[in-house]
C-alpha angles and dihedrals in degrees: 000000000000112000094226090058096047096100090057091054091046089053092048096050092044089050090052092049093046092049089051090051092047091049093046107051150353125232110317122229138258104026106022095043090047096053092044090051090051090054089047095053091048088051092048092049095043087229112131097171104063121041116222132200119193093341097313131098109267110217100168095088135029117237107251096102089045089051090053090053091048091049090059094044090050088061102035104021125245110321143147097239106061096061091054090056095057098081096042088052091048089048090052095049090046089062091061091045095053089048090051092050090050090053091051092049097043107024091167094046111071092164092067090049089050095051100042096075092048093052090050093046092049097048105114098222090047092052092047095052092042084076099049131089096231136119100250100082088050089051089050090052091050090048092050090050090051095049090051088054091048093052091046088050090052088054090049090245116164116259093014093126091041089057090048091051092048091052091053092051093047090045092054089048090048100049109340137257091334085093086079092062089057096044111028100064092059092046093047093048095050095117088061097050103027094075097212110103093183092059117127096254096172088060090046093056092043091055090045091055090049090049091052091049090046091053090048089051090053091053093047090059084074101029099056099051090039091053088051092050097042098052135234098307093048091046091053091047099053095042100041120339097067094053093046092046093050092051090053092046091048095054089047091061105089104215116138122242091249094055096109095048100074089045097056096088087057099039092049096037125179098014101052090056095048112105090208090067092050089051088056092050095060096098097028094112091058096042120134094187108123094211092054091046092051089051090052093046089051099043109034103052092049091047091051093046093051089046092054093050107081095215103081135173123173093233092062086078098056095100089061094054094085088055089055089047091055094047094046093046092055094045093050101036100086105027108127100187110102113244136198117209093220096146096055087045088053093053090048090051088052089052086052091053093046092051089053095050122019098061086079095032093059097038095110091052097045100044092250092294094121090056084080093066105104110241091209087069087076089066090060091053091047089051091048089048090053093050092048093049093051093058114105124170143105110311094247089061094046096051097081091044091051090048089053088050091054093048092049090047090055092044089052092048088054095047099037103033111018098040097058092051098037095098088074090056100044110101096183098096095053091041090054090051090050091049090051092051092050090047086057090057093254123145114236127205132184122221108221133006111336121212094186089251090151101043101088096027090058095033086233117193096195130052122243117245108243113223119187105164133052096238091055091047091049091049093049092048090054091050095044107033091165094046126112130225134210108224136172126225139178110272087235092063118100105230097182095099089057093058094215121202090228138356131190138165110262115188106300095344143045124265115210132188105215135187112247092242091067100029093086091050090047090052092052092046096051096039090223099163104174095345117148145176091264112104098168 
């Protein structure tokens, strides 16, 4: 592939992946539907300072992602499609950014700059989250922007520190102070990776401190007026309570420090399984290359920090994926020994076998949902595995082909696995039934913790009352005898005697919209004391 045409190929493969995701599913509860509903409530209120969820100020996330949603709606009107394009567009722009960073780090090595975007595009976790409405692709974009500014500052380029400060401000507005965990280690370790021992490091750290303060000031331009608008509780939450609460929650999640390690071959598929990459890593610990050292200073401290914190999610690591792409690109760029990616091909073949067999094996566990996965899809994965395993060339020639393999794998997972089970994750039918009930003037309550999963999908104009205890439910039913309640039941329970207004599969259970006159009986029958729609 010609390097000048690479962006067209990136766009084509990302478009294919995005189309597969659009075809396969709607917004998935709990996270995507919640964030979309927060943006919807802000839009309804005409209040773009304070996020709201189900009628209450929402302090768990800053507003940048919601503002991006609003920007598209301002141009096209409120619609389902635009929010789903935000992450693919961020992923696409990030490919240009990682190429730019590579060119800054290795100005005499165009091959590393050519390969880095392909490695990022073809990393399985990156391709997965390039299709989700979440905050982590936005955080990765802000981190890349900050690293570019840091490298330019190290080269005494104009506006390098300004770009670094901007990235901190945007990162705080995207997901909070965690942006510092992604950016500060590389900035603090600059004497190790920069390579110029005579550099004026006191001036460096002084400018770093000013850039951090500048980024904080940018975030405060939102936080101060938002705290005044949102009230005392919201002000406490965004300035202190949220961070403290998340620390407590994080340490309450019992995941061991090594939890990420066995997942790396999958998260970094196909690169982590490629022997050519491991050959290039042999002398990594002794490297004097400033670009490789920067990638390590960016990647390893964040990985260790997230490993030490017991609350772990795979997408927390996405801002470090560009660092891995830069490192891998440089290690693979100039290897002359031909390579065959037999181990990634073997894992693909295993996926093909699993697609042929376990849908029926796991039927009892999954409530027969996986029976809908077409077994013939395994043949497609096996053919892709065969094509991948037959490739043999210099690593620099194989990188784009392996990236295409990863994109096709993720597109296949969307079409063959996600699409058949997507009905159980599509909240639109229940949301429409709730909207119809509200249009009839009926009050609607939700039994159990409510994550606003129905607000945007139903374009609801009123919040749902959240009921989490039987006395509260009984009191509400007395006050609203004609009201209706959203409740959740085991999919093995026969709901016919309850005569629900509407029933749909919801994740591993059934969601039902019940008249108040039978909701209490349903609660007693199902013994759902405190049960909710949240399965996290």
